[in-house]
Each structure stands twice: as C-alpha cells, then as structure tokens.
N, C-alpha and C positions, 0 to 999 in steps of 0.2 A: 562579507561579510550576509547577507540578509541567506544563502544558502543555511548557514552552521543556524543563525538565529529561529529560519519556520524549521530543521530538520530538528533542532530540539522542540519546539512547539507544536509539532504535528508527534514527533515521542508520547509528549505529556498526555496528549490528547488521545492519542491510537492505543494505548498500554493498558490506559483503567480499564476502556472500553473491552478489550478483550477479556479481562482478567475479569468484568463482572460475569459476560457472557460466559466465561468456563468454567464461574462458578457457580452457574444457572444448568440447565439442562438442554445439553447445543447439539448440533445434528454436524453429522460428516462435513459437512458443505461448510459450516462455518469455523469448524477447525481448518480447514484445506482454508478457506480463507485467509485464516490468522497466521498460518504457514507462509501466507505467498505475502501475506504484509510484510508479517516481521522482515523475511528474508529485502522488501523493496527496502522495506525502511534504516537497513543494513546498506545499502547498496547508497540510497540518497545520504546518509551520514557519511560513509568512503567517500563521497564525491563534496561533499562538503566540508571536509576536513581534509580535502585531500589528501587520499593514504589509499592503498591498493589493497584489494580486499580481493582474495581470489586468482582470477584473473580478467581481462577485459574481457574476453570472448563469453566466459559466462555471462559479461550484462551484457553485451547485444542480445542472448539470448531470451536474457530473464525478462530487458525490454518490452519485447513481444508478448514474452509470457504474461506478464503484468497487467499490462491493458487490455489484453485478451481476457485474463482470467476475472479485470474488476467489471470488463461489462456482463459477460456470460454470469458472477455471481451476481452481480446488482440492480440487472435487469429481469435472465430470465429466471435465476432462482428464487432471487427476492419478489417481485414484480409480478411475473408470469405464474412462477408456479408455488411461491409465498412459500417457502421450505427454510426460510433463515426463522430464527430463535431471535426473540424479541426479547427485550430486556422487559423485568417488571416495570407495569404501569405505563408502558409506552404506545404507542395507538401505531396501527398500520405502517409501513413505512411506503409511500407514494413516491409519483414523480416531482416532488419539489426536495422531499428529500437524498434520493436519487443523483439529480443535479446540479444539489450543493455540495452533496460529499464529491461529486466531480471535479464541482471547482474549490475544494477545499485543496483536493489531492494533484491537479495539474498540476503544482509547482514539479512534486514528487515525479510526475513524469517525463518532465522538459531534463531534471537532475539526473536519470537513470537516463535517459538517452545522449547528455552529455558527458557522463561518467562513463558509457560502452564505446561512443564516434566522435567525441568529440575532448578528449581531458589525455590524450598522447601524451604531458610532460606527466604527468603521475603517474604512469605505466613504463615510464623508461628510467623511474629511480632506481 
C-alpha cells in the first residue's frame, strides 16, 4: 500500500511542476529531464500496482539510467552550470534543494531497482 500511495503522491507533485516548466521557456536539458522522470514514474507505478510495463530488461537498464541522469542533471546541469530553467519567482537552486529532491525521490529509486531486479512474480504472469 505504501508504494501505491507514494507513487500517486509523487505523480501529483511532479507532473504539475513539469507542466509549469514546459509552459515557460525551457531548455533541452529540462525537456530531457522530464522525459526521464516520466519514464521513471511509469516504472514506479508499474511496480506499485504490480503490472508489467514493456520488459524487465528495460527496467534493469532504466534503473541505472535514471540514477545517472538525476545526478548529472541535478548536480552538473543545475548546480555547476546553472542551465536549468527556474520557475517564475523561484530562487536559484542550491545544494539544500538538490539533497531534498534526492531524499523525496529515493523511494522511486528503490522501487525501480525492485521492479527490474527483485519482482519476478510480476514478470511471470
């Protein structure tokens, strides 16, 4: 039940944010981040509701892609190079924001790992 509630809460939190960002001028980096995040959210929901999406091998690769991308985007693109688009009236993103976002998204990483590597019953149906 935790996974279902958290996946829906994360979707409610993330999707409006991406809609607002895409409503402003956004960069290619922001668009790529949205694509990766929406894909990860799909995997999270597949795990939470125990239904297969695409193939288990896709999620094994996607798990590593998501973690690599999140670190690259949030640390290199956002903090070091400051290339991410900021929402109107939003202060510059700092380390506190990045660490907080990693803490909020950590259950999604766990779910994606379990979806790809530890959820055989889902894929055997």
